[in-house]
C-alpha positions as CSV (number, residue, x, y, z in Angstrom):
1,M,-26.5,18.4,32.3
2,L,-27.2,16.4,29.0
3,K,-27.0,20.2,27.2
4,R,-23.8,21.1,28.7
5,A,-22.5,16.7,27.1
6,R,-24.4,17.6,23.7
7,A,-23.0,21.2,23.2
8,W,-19.5,19.5,24.6
9,L,-19.2,17.0,22.0
10,V,-20.7,19.6,19.6
11,Q,-18.2,21.6,20.6
12,V,-15.3,19.4,20.0
13,G,-16.5,18.2,17.1
14,D,-15.8,21.3,15.8
15,D,-12.6,21.8,17.1
16,L,-11.3,18.4,15.1
17,K,-12.5,19.4,11.9
18,E,-10.9,23.2,11.9
19,S,-7.9,22.0,13.1
20,T,-7.3,18.8,10.5
21,D,-5.7,19.2,8.0
22,A,-7.6,18.5,4.5
23,S,-4.5,16.8,3.4
24,L,-5.2,13.7,5.2
25,L,-8.2,13.6,2.8
26,S,-5.4,11.8,0.2
27,A,-4.8,9.4,2.0
28,L,-8.6,8.0,0.6
29,R,-7.8,9.5,-2.6
30,F,-4.2,7.4,-3.1
31,L,-6.6,4.1,-2.5
32,G,-9.0,4.6,-4.2
33,L,-11.8,5.3,-1.8
34,L,-12.4,8.9,-2.8
35,Y,-12.3,9.9,-6.1
36,G,-12.1,13.1,-6.4
37,P,-9.1,16.7,-5.9
38,I,-9.1,17.3,-2.7
39,D,-9.4,21.3,-2.2
40,R,-6.6,21.7,0.9
41,R,-8.1,25.2,1.6
42,L,-10.7,24.6,3.0
43,P,-12.0,23.2,6.6
44,I,-11.8,18.8,5.8
45,D,-15.7,18.5,6.1
46,E,-15.9,21.1,3.7
47,A,-12.9,19.4,1.2
48,Y,-14.6,15.8,1.9
49,R,-18.3,17.0,0.8
50,K,-16.5,18.8,-2.5
51,A,-14.3,15.7,-3.5
52,R,-17.5,13.5,-2.8
53,A,-19.1,15.6,-5.1
54,R,-17.0,15.1,-8.1
55,R,-18.8,14.3,-11.6
56,L,-17.6,11.1,-14.1
57,P,-17.6,11.1,-17.4
58,P,-21.2,9.8,-19.3
59,Y,-19.2,7.1,-20.2
60,V,-18.0,5.5,-17.4
61,G,-20.3,2.6,-16.2
62,W,-20.7,-1.1,-15.3
63,R,-17.1,-2.5,-17.2
64,H,-15.4,-0.7,-16.3
65,S,-15.5,-2.5,-12.4
66,F,-13.0,-5.4,-13.4
67,G,-10.4,-2.3,-11.5
68,G,-12.4,-2.1,-9.0
69,I,-13.6,-5.7,-7.8
70,S,-9.7,-6.2,-8.4
71,Y,-8.8,-4.3,-5.7
72,L,-11.7,-5.8,-3.6
73,L,-10.5,-8.9,-3.6
74,F,-7.0,-7.8,-2.9
75,M,-8.4,-6.6,0.0
76,V,-9.8,-9.8,1.1
77,L,-6.5,-11.1,0.7
78,V,-4.5,-8.9,2.7
79,V,-7.3,-9.2,5.8
80,T,-7.9,-12.5,5.3
81,G,-4.2,-13.4,5.3
82,V,-3.2,-11.3,8.7
83,L,-5.9,-13.5,10.0
84,L,-4.3,-17.0,8.8
85,A,-1.1,-15.9,9.6
86,F,-1.9,-15.2,12.9
87,Y,-2.1,-19.2,13.5
88,Y,0.5,-20.0,10.8
89,R,4.0,-21.5,11.4
90,P,6.2,-21.7,8.3
91,S,8.5,-24.9,8.8
92,V,8.3,-27.8,7.8
93,D,7.6,-29.5,10.4
94,E,4.6,-27.5,11.5
95,A,2.5,-26.0,8.6
96,Y,1.1,-28.8,7.6
97,A,-0.3,-29.3,11.8
98,S,-1.1,-25.4,11.2
99,L,-3.6,-25.4,8.6
100,Q,-5.2,-28.2,9.8
101,Y,-5.7,-26.3,13.2
102,I,-6.8,-23.4,11.3
103,T,-9.2,-25.6,9.3
104,T,-10.9,-27.5,12.4
105,E,-9.7,-26.4,15.6
106,V,-10.1,-21.8,15.3
107,P,-13.4,-20.9,14.5
108,F,-14.2,-20.1,11.0
109,G,-10.9,-20.6,10.2
110,W,-12.3,-23.3,7.3
111,L,-14.2,-20.5,6.0
112,L,-10.9,-17.7,6.2
113,R,-8.7,-20.3,4.8
114,D,-10.7,-21.3,1.6
115,L,-11.9,-17.2,1.2
116,H,-8.2,-16.4,0.7
117,L,-8.5,-19.4,-1.6
118,W,-10.9,-18.0,-4.0
119,A,-10.1,-14.3,-3.8
120,A,-6.6,-15.4,-5.3
121,N,-8.5,-17.4,-7.9
122,L,-11.2,-14.8,-8.8
123,I,-8.5,-11.7,-8.6
124,V,-6.6,-13.4,-11.7
125,L,-10.1,-13.4,-13.5
126,A,-10.8,-9.8,-12.7
127,I,-7.6,-8.9,-13.1
128,M,-7.4,-10.4,-16.9
129,A,-10.9,-9.2,-17.5
130,H,-9.5,-5.7,-16.4
131,M,-6.5,-5.4,-18.6
132,A,-8.7,-7.2,-21.5
133,R,-10.6,-4.1,-21.8
134,V,-8.1,-2.3,-21.4
135,F,-6.1,-3.6,-24.8
136,F,-9.2,-3.9,-26.7
137,T,-10.5,-0.1,-26.2
138,G,-7.2,1.4,-27.1
139,A,-6.5,2.9,-23.5
140,Y,-2.7,2.1,-23.3
141,R,-2.4,4.4,-25.2
142,P,-1.0,7.5,-24.3
143,P,-0.9,9.4,-22.3
144,R,-2.1,6.9,-19.7
145,E,1.5,4.4,-21.0
146,T,2.1,4.4,-17.0
147,S,-0.9,3.2,-15.9
148,W,-0.6,0.3,-18.2
149,F,3.0,0.1,-16.9
150,V,2.0,0.1,-13.6
151,G,-1.2,-2.3,-14.1
152,V,1.4,-5.2,-16.1
153,L,3.4,-5.3,-13.2
154,L,0.4,-5.8,-10.3
155,L,-0.5,-8.5,-13.0
156,F,3.1,-10.1,-12.1
157,V,3.1,-9.2,-8.2
158,V,-0.3,-11.1,-7.9
159,L,1.0,-13.8,-9.4
160,A,4.0,-14.1,-7.4
161,F,1.5,-13.8,-4.9
162,G,-0.1,-17.0,-5.5
163,G,2.9,-19.0,-6.8
164,T,4.5,-18.5,-3.1
165,G,1.4,-19.0,-1.5
166,Y,0.8,-21.9,-2.7
167,L,3.6,-23.8,-1.3
168,L,2.8,-22.5,2.1
169,P,0.0,-25.8,2.6
170,W,2.8,-27.8,2.2
171,D,0.9,-30.9,1.5
172,Q,1.6,-33.6,-1.0
173,W,0.2,-31.4,-3.7
174,A,1.5,-28.3,-3.5
175,Y,4.9,-30.2,-2.5
176,W,5.4,-31.4,-5.6
177,T,3.6,-29.0,-8.3
178,S,6.2,-26.3,-7.2
179,T,8.8,-29.4,-7.9
180,E,7.9,-29.5,-10.9
181,V,7.4,-25.8,-11.8
182,M,11.3,-25.2,-10.3
183,D,12.7,-28.1,-12.2
184,V,11.1,-25.7,-15.3
185,I,12.8,-22.9,-14.7
186,R,16.4,-24.7,-13.5
187,R,15.7,-25.7,-17.8
188,T,15.0,-21.9,-18.3
189,P,17.9,-20.8,-20.5
190,V,20.7,-17.9,-19.1
191,V,18.3,-16.9,-15.8
192,G,17.1,-20.1,-15.0
193,G,19.9,-22.0,-13.0
194,P,20.1,-18.3,-10.4
195,L,16.7,-17.8,-10.6
196,S,15.9,-21.0,-8.9
197,G,18.0,-21.1,-6.6
198,M,17.5,-17.8,-5.3
199,L,14.3,-19.3,-5.1
200,T,14.4,-22.7,-2.9
201,G,17.6,-21.5,-0.9
202,D,18.5,-25.5,-1.3
203,L,19.4,-28.1,-4.3
204,F,15.2,-29.4,-4.3
205,V,12.2,-27.8,-2.4
206,S,13.1,-27.8,1.0
207,G,12.6,-26.4,4.5
208,A,14.5,-23.5,2.8
209,T,12.4,-22.7,0.3
210,L,9.6,-22.6,2.5
211,S,11.1,-19.6,4.6
212,R,11.3,-17.4,1.1
213,Y,8.2,-18.4,0.1
214,F,6.1,-17.2,3.3
215,A,9.4,-14.5,3.2
216,L,7.9,-13.3,0.0
217,H,4.7,-13.7,0.3
218,A,3.9,-12.1,4.0
219,I,6.5,-9.3,3.7
220,I,8.8,-8.0,0.7
221,L,4.9,-8.3,-1.6
222,P,3.1,-6.5,-0.1
223,W,4.8,-3.5,0.5
224,A,5.9,-3.9,-3.7
225,A,1.8,-4.1,-4.3
226,F,1.2,-1.3,-1.5
227,G,3.9,0.8,-3.7
228,L,2.0,-0.2,-7.1
229,L,-1.3,0.2,-5.7
230,V,-0.6,3.9,-4.7
231,L,1.1,5.0,-8.0
232,H,-1.9,3.4,-10.1
233,F,-4.5,5.5,-8.4
234,V,-2.2,8.4,-8.6
235,V,-2.0,8.5,-12.4
236,V,-5.2,6.5,-13.2
237,R,-6.8,10.2,-10.7
238,K,-4.4,12.3,-13.1
239,H,-5.7,10.8,-16.2
240,G,-8.9,10.0,-15.4
241,T,-11.1,7.1,-17.9
242,A,-10.4,6.5,-21.1
243,P,-13.1,8.4,-23.9
244,P,-14.0,5.3,-26.3
245,K,-13.7,5.4,-30.2
246,G,-15.0,8.4,-32.0
247,Y,-16.0,10.4,-28.5
248,V,-17.0,14.0,-28.5
249,D,-17.7,16.1,-25.2
250,D,-20.6,17.4,-25.4
251,G,-20.9,19.6,-22.7
252,R,-22.8,17.4,-20.9
253,A,-22.5,17.2,-16.6
254,G,-21.3,13.2,-16.8
255,V,-22.5,11.4,-13.6
256,P,-22.4,12.6,-10.1
257,F,-19.3,10.0,-8.3
258,Y,-22.3,9.9,-5.1
259,P,-24.4,8.7,-4.9
260,N,-24.5,7.2,-8.7
261,Q,-21.0,5.2,-8.6
262,L,-21.0,5.2,-5.6
263,L,-24.4,2.5,-5.2
264,R,-23.2,1.1,-8.7
265,I,-19.5,-0.5,-6.2
266,V,-21.3,-0.6,-2.7
267,L,-23.8,-3.3,-6.0
268,V,-20.8,-4.3,-7.1
269,S,-18.8,-5.1,-4.5
270,A,-21.7,-6.8,-2.5
271,L,-22.4,-9.1,-5.5
272,V,-18.3,-9.9,-5.3
273,L,-17.9,-10.9,-1.8
274,A,-21.7,-12.8,-2.0
275,V,-19.9,-14.6,-4.8
276,T,-16.2,-15.3,-3.2
277,I,-17.9,-16.4,0.5
278,S,-20.9,-19.2,-1.8
279,L,-17.6,-20.5,-3.6
280,A,-15.4,-20.8,-0.2
281,A,-18.4,-22.8,1.6
282,L,-19.2,-24.6,-0.9
283,F,-16.5,-25.8,-2.7
284,P,-13.6,-25.5,0.0
285,R,-10.1,-26.7,-1.3
286,P,-9.0,-30.3,0.4
287,M,-6.0,-31.0,1.8
288,G,-3.6,-34.0,0.4
289,D,-1.0,-35.6,2.9
290,P,1.6,-34.0,4.5
291,A,4.4,-33.9,1.6
292,T,7.9,-35.6,1.8
293,P,10.5,-35.7,-0.8
294,F,10.8,-39.5,-0.5
295,E,7.2,-40.6,-1.6
296,V,5.4,-39.2,-4.8
297,P,2.5,-39.0,-5.4
298,D,-0.7,-40.3,-7.6
299,R,-2.1,-37.2,-8.4
300,L,-2.3,-34.0,-8.0
301,V,-4.9,-31.7,-7.7
302,S,-5.0,-27.9,-8.6
303,S,-6.1,-25.5,-6.3
304,W,-4.9,-22.1,-8.3
305,I,-5.8,-21.1,-11.9
306,V,-2.2,-19.7,-12.9
307,V,-1.0,-23.6,-11.8
308,D,-3.6,-24.5,-14.1
309,V,-2.5,-22.7,-17.2
310,S,1.3,-23.3,-16.0
311,L,0.8,-27.2,-16.5
312,G,-1.0,-26.7,-19.0
313,L,1.7,-24.8,-21.3
314,L,4.2,-27.2,-19.7
315,R,2.8,-30.1,-20.5
316,T,1.9,-29.9,-24.0
317,L,5.2,-27.4,-25.2
318,G,7.1,-27.9,-22.7
319,V,10.3,-25.6,-21.2
320,W,10.0,-23.1,-24.8
321,G,5.7,-22.9,-24.5
322,F,6.2,-21.2,-21.0
323,V,8.9,-18.7,-21.7
324,G,7.1,-18.1,-25.1
325,F,4.5,-17.0,-22.2
326,S,6.3,-15.3,-19.9
327,A,7.5,-13.5,-23.3
328,L,4.0,-12.7,-23.8
329,G,3.5,-11.0,-20.8
330,L,6.6,-8.6,-21.1
331,L,5.7,-8.0,-24.4
332,L,2.1,-5.9,-23.1
333,I,4.6,-3.6,-20.9
334,I,6.4,-2.3,-24.2
335,L,3.4,-2.2,-25.8
336,P,2.6,1.4,-25.7
337,L,5.9,2.6,-26.3
338,V,5.1,0.3,-29.9
339,D,1.5,1.2,-30.3
340,R,1.4,5.5,-30.0
341,D,-1.0,5.6,-32.6
342,D,-5.0,6.2,-31.4
343,A,-5.9,7.4,-35.3
344,K,-5.6,4.2,-36.8
345,P,-8.0,1.5,-34.8
346,L,-7.0,-2.2,-33.2
347,R,-8.1,-4.1,-36.4
348,R,-5.4,-2.5,-38.6
349,K,-2.3,-3.2,-36.6
350,P,-1.9,-6.6,-37.3
351,L,0.8,-7.2,-35.1
352,V,-0.3,-5.6,-31.8
353,L,-3.7,-7.3,-31.7
354,G,-2.0,-11.0,-32.6
355,V,0.1,-10.1,-29.0
356,G,-3.3,-9.9,-27.2
357,L,-5.3,-12.2,-28.3
358,L,-2.4,-14.5,-28.5
359,F,-2.6,-13.6,-24.5
360,F,-6.1,-13.6,-23.8
361,L,-6.9,-16.1,-25.7
362,G,-3.8,-18.7,-24.7
363,F,-4.5,-18.0,-21.2
364,V,-7.6,-19.8,-21.5
365,A,-6.8,-22.2,-23.8
366,F,-4.2,-23.7,-21.7
367,W,-5.9,-22.9,-18.5
368,A,-8.1,-24.9,-20.2
369,V,-6.1,-27.6,-20.9
370,G,-4.3,-27.7,-17.4
371,R,-8.1,-28.4,-15.9
372,Q,-7.6,-31.9,-17.0
373,L,-4.0,-32.4,-15.8
374,D,-3.8,-34.5,-12.8
375,S,-1.7,-37.0,-13.6
376,V,2.2,-37.0,-12.2
377,P,4.9,-36.1,-14.4
378,P,8.0,-38.3,-15.7
379,S,10.1,-35.2,-14.3
380,T,8.9,-35.7,-11.0
381,Q,10.7,-39.1,-10.2
382,V,13.8,-38.0,-11.9
383,E,13.1,-35.2,-9.3
384,R,12.7,-37.6,-6.7
385,R,15.9,-39.8,-7.6
386,I,18.2,-36.5,-7.4
387,I,16.7,-35.3,-3.8
388,E,17.5,-39.6,-2.7
389,E,20.8,-39.7,-4.7
390,R,22.9,-36.2,-4.5
391,A,20.9,-34.1,-1.8
392,I,20.8,-36.4,0.9
393,P,23.1,-40.0,0.3
394,N,23.1,-41.1,3.5
395,L,18.6,-40.7,4.7
396,E,16.7,-44.0,3.3
397,A,13.1,-43.3,2.2
398,P,11.5,-43.1,6.1
399,D,8.9,-46.0,7.0
400,R,5.8,-45.2,8.8
401,D,5.2,-48.0,9.6
402,A,8.2,-49.5,11.2
403,V,8.5,-49.4,14.7
404,P,12.2,-48.2,16.4
405,E,14.2,-50.8,18.1
406,P,14.5,-49.7,21.8
407,E,18.1,-48.6,23.0
408,A,20.2,-50.7,25.7
409,G,18.7,-49.6,29.1
410,Q,15.4,-48.5,27.9
411,V,12.0,-49.4,28.8
412,P,10.3,-50.7,25.5
């Protein structure tokens, strides 16, 4: 009886292999989980072994791991974000309480929340390191300009993820930091007014803003990121990794993807996960008081790298510093259209080199400046007066210590 069952299972496995189209493996290739091309003429198991046997160029090494690290952290953000969405409630009355419930009542909810937070910080560093390697090695030039273009768009999407997610805790720190940034966007020439109106959905940061940010964070941006990731992987697989300057192909077979590169991926992934979990366990994000437009906090505690960079720009250079740094990011998109000469080294292109240095070094410099800032700017007080005088003219700030008088006929 046992032999018959084993033979039957073997037969079922063979039938599945023969009947399954090998093109299904393309999904793994699109998602970056399989490197080599797929031979659709072979059974799926043979096509998988052939794709796995793909050999990488000999110059592919550890410095090329930052793209994979970014992708791994993105997967961590997706998984933890979905789990957090099971309990989070995107409304003014329940957002803060639901975060408190996740942190204190859900098993390992505190770790889940801080894993999401730290992965959001580390993915920015990983993407910036990946882009810096591509920039300073000139790997953005043709025929890889599409890959660079999509990569810069992915950076903007990741920043939009963090910006929209930053408000979701709905505490005082998130509320007034978002208010300050919205005030700057509103004062940006030409596009500032319509953009701030579209994002806030109100005259000030309110429940309408929270709903829009949650919709962007949980619905729109994930689809945008998925489409850009698939396109990025397809283009990278098509053109391969850019060779270093002066590399001459001597016919060497290169490094096999399995087990050499796969082992490298496993080691890097284990290290990244260990670092992320350790940071989440040792340095959890504190929670401020529940958000209220009537009371400005004494200090703002930042929990995201890009917030530090933004505050450093806004407090030192004002609106035009924010606009100028954003323009540098947009210049990076068109960089391959300007710099197409692969023969001349980057150090002999001062304009291109200057744009890159200003962007990457400026990011680090303003991050360091922003880390030192925790005071509330005077413009925040102005924003509070606007809320009280224009948006809700008949509503006074609530007195938390006051006890309402019982109405006639009620028992006090």
